[in-house]
C-alpha positions in Angstrom: 3.5 -3.7 -1.1 4.4 -5.4 -4.6 0.9 -6.3 -5.7 -1.1 -3.9 -7.5 -4.0 -2.3 -5.6 -6.7 -0.3 -7.2 -8.5 1.7 -4.6 -11.2 2.7 -7.1 -14.0 0.1 -6.8 -15.5 1.6 -9.9 -14.4 1.4 -13.6 -11.6 3.9 -13.0 -8.3 3.1 -11.4 -6.6 4.9 -8.3 -3.3 3.5 -7.1 -0.9 4.3 -4.4 2.4 5.7 -5.7 4.2 5.1 -2.3 4.2 1.3 -3.0 5.3 -0.7 -6.1 2.3 0.8 -8.0 4.4 3.9 -8.3 7.2 1.8 -9.8 5.0 -0.4 -12.2 7.6 -0.5 -14.9 10.0 -2.0 -12.5 7.5 -4.3 -11.2 6.6 -5.4 -14.7 10.2 -6.2 -15.5 10.7 -8.2 -12.5 7.6 -10.3 -12.9 8.2 -10.7 -16.7 11.6 -12.1 -15.6 9.9 -14.6 -13.2 7.7 -15.5 -15.8 10.5 -16.0 -18.4 13.0 -17.8 -16.1 10.6 -19.8 -14.1 12.3 -20.0 -10.5 10.7 -22.4 -8.3 7.8 -20.7 -6.4 9.1 -17.2 -5.8 7.9 -15.6 -2.7 7.9 -11.9 -1.8 7.8 -10.7 1.8 6.6 -7.1 2.3 5.5 -5.1 5.3 5.2 -1.5 6.5 1.7 -1.5 5.2 0.0 -1.3 8.5 -2.1 -4.5 7.4 -1.9 -8.1 6.5 -2.3 -9.2 2.7 -1.8 -12.4 0.9 -1.5 -11.7 -2.9 -1.2 -13.4 -6.0 1.4 -11.7 -8.2 -0.1 -12.0 -11.7 1.5 -11.7 -15.1 -1.1 -9.2 -15.8 -3.0 -7.5 -12.9 -5.8 -6.3 -15.3 -6.8 -9.8 -16.2 -7.8 -12.0 -13.2 -7.2 -15.1 -15.3 -3.6 -14.4 -15.9 -0.9 -16.5 -14.6 0.2 -16.4 -11.0 3.7 -15.9 -11.1 4.6 -15.5 -7.2 3.0 -15.1 -4.0 3.4 -11.9 -1.8 2.9 -12.2 2.2 2.6 -8.8 3.6 3.1 -8.4 7.4 1.0 -5.8 9.4 2.4 -3.6 12.0 3.2 -4.2 15.7 1.4 -0.9 16.7 0.8 1.6 13.9 -2.9 1.6 12.6 -4.1 1.2 9.2 -5.9 4.5 8.5 -6.8 3.5 5.0 -8.6 0.2 6.2 -12.0 1.2 4.9 -10.7 2.3 1.4 -8.8 -1.1 1.0 -12.0 -3.0 2.2 -14.3 -1.0 -0.2 -12.2 -2.0 -3.3 -11.5 -5.5 -2.4 -13.9 -6.8 -5.0 -12.0 -4.8 -7.7 -8.6 -6.7 -6.8 -9.2 -10.4 -7.0 -5.6 -11.3 -6.9 -5.9 -10.5 -3.1 -6.4 -13.8 -1.4 -6.5 -12.3 2.3 -6.8 -8.8 3.8 -6.9 -7.8 7.6 -6.5 -4.3 8.5 -7.2 -4.0 12.3 -5.3 -6.3 14.0 -1.5 -5.9 14.9 1.2 -8.5 14.7 3.7 -10.1 12.6 4.0 -12.9 10.1 6.3 -16.1 11.0 7.6 -17.9 7.8 8.8 -21.4 7.8 10.5 -22.4 4.7 11.4 -26.1 3.8 12.3 -27.5 0.3 8.7 -28.7 0.1 6.9 -25.4 1.1 6.7 -21.9 2.4 4.3 -21.5 5.2 3.2 -17.9 6.5 1.5 -17.7 10.0 -0.1 -14.5 10.5 0.3 -13.9 14.1 -1.6 -11.1 15.9 -2.1 -9.9 19.5 -5.3 -8.7 21.2 -3.6 -5.4 22.2 -0.4 -3.5 20.9 -0.4 -1.8 24.3 0.6 -4.5 26.4 4.0 -6.1 25.9 2.9 -9.3 27.5 -0.3 -9.9 25.3 -0.2 -13.3 23.9 0.1 -13.9 20.2 -2.2 -16.3 18.4 -2.4 -17.4 14.8 -5.2 -15.7 12.8 -4.7 -17.7 9.5 -2.0 -19.5 7.8 -1.1 -19.9 4.2 1.2 -22.3 2.4 3.0 -22.3 -1.1 3.8 -25.9 -1.9 6.9 -26.6 -4.3 5.8 -26.9 -8.0 2.2 -25.4 -7.3 2.0 -21.6 -7.8 0.1 -19.3 -5.6 -0.8 -19.7 -2.0 -3.7 -21.8 -0.3 -5.2 -21.2 3.1 -4.2 -24.1 5.6 -7.5 -25.5 7.5 -7.6 -25.1 11.3 -6.8 -28.9 11.6 -3.4 -28.5 9.8 -2.3 -25.1 11.5 -0.4 -26.6 14.5 3.4 -26.1 14.4 
């Protein structure tokens, strides 16, 4: 996951060095370049975190009011559990750049890209144990051309 995540809900900071938090200088250089060069609505797709996230990638993760430079869509696993779900949930309030989190369902993210937008549908299955289990859309998010950050689509606009 590229977004910073502080697992300490108190005044301290606890990060996971096995994600981009372990490479903060490299992440800062990349986000600085995005802020400087202003590419049109950059989106980061991540996975292997056994949970689903939608994150604002901020110029300064320590300042919730800092500019959103990009959006990150993190896809969950199809079968592996998120053994750290409770720790993530306990610290969500300390990470206001996290727009969405779900750590108990399995599935994938379906992305639809057009010149006007990037839409991400979080598809989940009721059971990872059954190959024929139907996938349904849990939530959908969109990044529109010229509008930084993702926003959730209402149920009425989720049909594809």
